[in-house]
C-alpha positions as CSV (number, residue, x, y, z in Angstrom):
1,M,125.9,137.4,69.4
2,T,122.2,138.0,70.2
3,D,120.7,141.5,70.1
4,T,118.8,141.1,73.4
5,P,120.4,140.6,76.8
6,V,119.9,137.3,78.5
7,N,118.5,137.1,82.0
8,L,120.8,134.7,83.7
9,N,118.3,134.1,86.6
10,K,115.6,133.0,84.1
11,A,118.1,130.8,82.2
12,R,119.2,129.1,85.5
13,K,115.7,128.5,86.6
14,A,114.6,127.1,83.3
15,R,117.6,124.8,83.3
16,A,116.6,123.7,86.7
17,R,113.0,123.2,85.7
18,V,114.0,120.9,82.9
19,A,116.3,118.8,85.2
20,K,113.5,118.4,87.7
21,T,110.9,117.3,85.2
22,T,113.4,114.9,83.7
23,R,114.0,113.3,87.1
24,A,110.4,113.3,87.8
25,D,109.7,111.3,84.6
26,E,112.5,108.9,85.4
27,N,111.1,108.3,88.9
28,A,107.6,107.9,87.6
29,A,108.7,105.2,85.1
30,K,110.8,103.4,87.7
31,Y,108.4,103.6,90.8
32,G,105.1,104.8,89.7
33,R,102.2,102.5,89.1
34,S,98.6,103.5,88.1
35,K,95.7,103.3,90.5
36,R,94.2,100.5,88.4
37,R,97.5,98.5,88.7
38,K,97.6,99.0,92.4
39,T,94.1,97.8,92.9
40,Q,94.8,94.8,90.5
41,D,97.9,93.9,92.6
42,K,95.9,94.2,95.8
43,A,93.2,91.9,94.5
44,E,95.7,89.3,93.3
45,L,97.4,89.3,96.8
46,S,94.1,88.9,98.6
47,K,93.1,86.0,96.3
48,A,96.5,84.3,96.8
49,R,96.1,84.6,100.6
50,H,92.6,83.3,100.5
51,H,93.8,80.3,98.3
52,L,96.6,79.5,100.7
53,D,94.2,79.8,103.8
54,Q,91.9,77.2,102.1
55,H,94.6,74.7,101.9
56,R,96.0,75.1,105.4
57,L,96.1,72.0,107.5
58,R,94.4,72.1,110.8
59,E,96.6,72.1,114.0
60,D,94.1,70.6,116.4
């Protein structure tokens, strides 16, 4: 056994903190994108729309 008493509230909160950071890391890997990647995706989408608009047939 240990010589010092264990504060159960601190142990419970530490365990919850670890679980929260683990879940946050999983979500960041699953859903998160960097700002650079977001702007790159937005630029690619804009370029693709412009390209399609240029090849649209007129409906006169």
